[in-house]
C-alpha positions as CSV (number, residue, x, y, z in Angstrom):
1,M,0.0,0.0,0.0
2,S,1.3,3.4,-1.0
3,V,0.8,6.0,1.8
4,G,-0.7,9.3,1.0
5,A,-0.3,12.7,2.6
6,I,-3.7,14.3,3.2
7,Q,-4.8,17.8,2.7
8,T,-6.3,19.5,5.8
9,V,-10.0,19.0,6.4
10,S,-12.1,20.4,9.3
11,A,-15.5,20.2,10.8
12,S,-17.5,21.9,13.5
13,V,-19.2,19.1,15.5
14,S,-22.3,19.5,17.7
15,C,-22.5,16.6,20.2
16,T,-25.6,15.1,21.6
17,T,-25.7,17.0,24.9
18,G,-24.2,20.3,24.1
19,T,-20.4,19.9,23.8
20,Q,-19.2,21.5,20.5
21,L,-15.8,20.6,19.0
22,S,-13.7,21.8,16.2
23,V,-12.1,18.7,14.5
24,T,-9.2,19.1,12.1
25,L,-7.4,16.2,10.3
26,R,-4.2,17.1,8.5
27,K,-0.8,15.7,7.3
28,G,1.3,14.8,10.3
29,F,4.8,13.4,10.7
30,Q,5.8,10.8,7.9
31,K,2.5,11.3,6.1
32,R,0.5,10.1,9.1
33,V,-2.9,11.7,9.9
34,E,-2.8,14.2,12.7
35,A,-6.0,14.9,14.5
36,Q,-6.5,18.2,16.4
37,I,-9.6,18.5,18.6
38,V,-10.5,21.9,20.2
39,P,-13.7,22.2,22.2
40,T,-15.6,25.4,21.4
41,A,-18.5,24.9,23.9
42,Q,-18.8,22.7,27.0
43,A,-21.9,20.7,27.8
44,L,-23.9,22.2,30.7
45,N,-26.0,20.7,33.5
46,P,-29.7,21.8,33.7
47,D,-28.6,24.4,36.3
48,G,-26.1,25.9,33.9
49,T,-23.0,24.6,35.6
50,P,-20.4,22.7,33.4
51,V,-20.6,19.0,33.4
52,P,-18.0,17.4,35.8
53,A,-14.9,15.7,34.6
54,A,-15.7,12.7,32.4
55,W,-14.1,9.9,30.5
56,W,-13.8,10.6,26.8
57,D,-13.0,7.9,24.2
58,Q,-12.0,9.3,20.8
59,R,-11.4,7.3,17.6
60,V,-10.9,7.9,13.9
61,F,-12.1,5.0,11.7
62,N,-11.2,4.4,8.1
63,D,-14.6,3.5,6.6
64,T,-13.1,2.7,3.2
65,L,-10.8,0.0,4.6
66,G,-12.9,-1.0,7.6
67,K,-10.3,-0.4,10.3
68,S,-9.3,2.1,12.9
69,I,-6.4,4.5,12.2
70,G,-6.1,5.4,15.9
71,G,-7.7,6.5,19.1
72,W,-7.1,7.9,22.5
73,A,-8.9,8.3,25.8
74,S,-8.7,10.8,28.7
75,N,-10.4,11.9,31.8
76,I,-10.2,15.7,31.1
77,D,-12.9,18.2,30.9
78,M,-13.7,19.4,27.4
79,V,-13.0,23.0,28.3
80,P,-13.3,25.5,25.4
81,G,-9.9,26.3,23.9
82,L,-8.2,23.1,25.2
83,V,-6.2,21.8,22.3
84,Q,-5.6,18.0,21.9
85,T,-3.3,16.9,19.1
86,N,-2.8,13.2,18.3
87,L,-0.8,11.4,15.7
88,L,-2.7,8.5,14.1
89,S,-1.9,6.0,11.4
90,S,-1.7,6.7,7.7
91,V,-4.2,6.4,4.8
92,P,-3.4,5.1,1.3
93,V,-3.1,7.2,-1.9
94,G,-6.5,8.0,-3.2
95,V,-9.9,8.8,-1.7
96,T,-10.6,7.6,1.8
97,E,-13.7,8.1,4.0
98,L,-12.9,8.7,7.7
99,T,-15.2,9.0,10.7
100,Y,-14.3,10.7,14.0
101,T,-16.3,9.6,17.0
102,A,-16.1,10.7,20.6
103,T,-18.1,9.3,23.5
104,R,-18.4,10.6,27.0
105,R,-19.0,8.6,30.1
106,E,-19.4,9.9,33.6
107,L,-16.5,8.8,35.9
108,P,-17.4,6.4,38.7
109,S,-17.4,7.9,42.2
110,T,-14.2,6.1,43.0
111,T,-10.9,8.1,42.6
112,S,-9.1,5.3,40.8
113,L,-9.1,5.1,37.1
114,D,-10.3,1.5,36.8
115,L,-10.9,1.1,33.1
116,A,-13.4,-1.7,33.5
117,A,-15.4,0.4,35.9
118,I,-15.3,3.4,33.6
119,R,-16.3,1.4,30.5
120,A,-19.2,-0.1,32.5
121,Q,-20.7,3.4,32.8
122,P,-23.3,4.3,30.2
123,I,-22.4,6.6,27.4
124,V,-23.9,10.0,28.1
125,E,-22.8,12.0,25.0
126,T,-21.7,11.2,21.5
127,C,-20.0,13.3,18.9
128,T,-19.5,12.2,15.2
129,A,-18.0,13.8,12.1
130,H,-17.4,12.3,8.7
131,F,-14.5,13.3,6.4
132,T,-13.5,12.6,2.8
133,V,-9.7,12.9,2.5
134,I,-7.5,12.5,-0.5
135,G,-4.1,10.9,0.0
136,R,-1.4,12.2,-2.5
């Protein structure tokens, strides 16, 4: 497979409970895909206070080839202006369809980051964006 460098693509993403993200995919190191996520609005509770710290799983899936090109997880607040940049895998030369997905789970009441306990929590917010990229 010949690896292609992608041109920059961006989307503004409105998530299911109010978080808004700016998602940018661009050429990264050695023609890999670099994902930059910047929250532009934080989800709020009914009383207007920001939602508490949560567990975010974020993934970019290559729909054309049917496989993930990378993902990451964190327990940070999606505070507006916080920049997250992650280096993912590459895409082949030609047209590729990619999907960015982020899911938020509330953290369990324990202070430990027990992944099994976290992933047992229900998903409370989902964010999705679709991109068509051209690897050259």
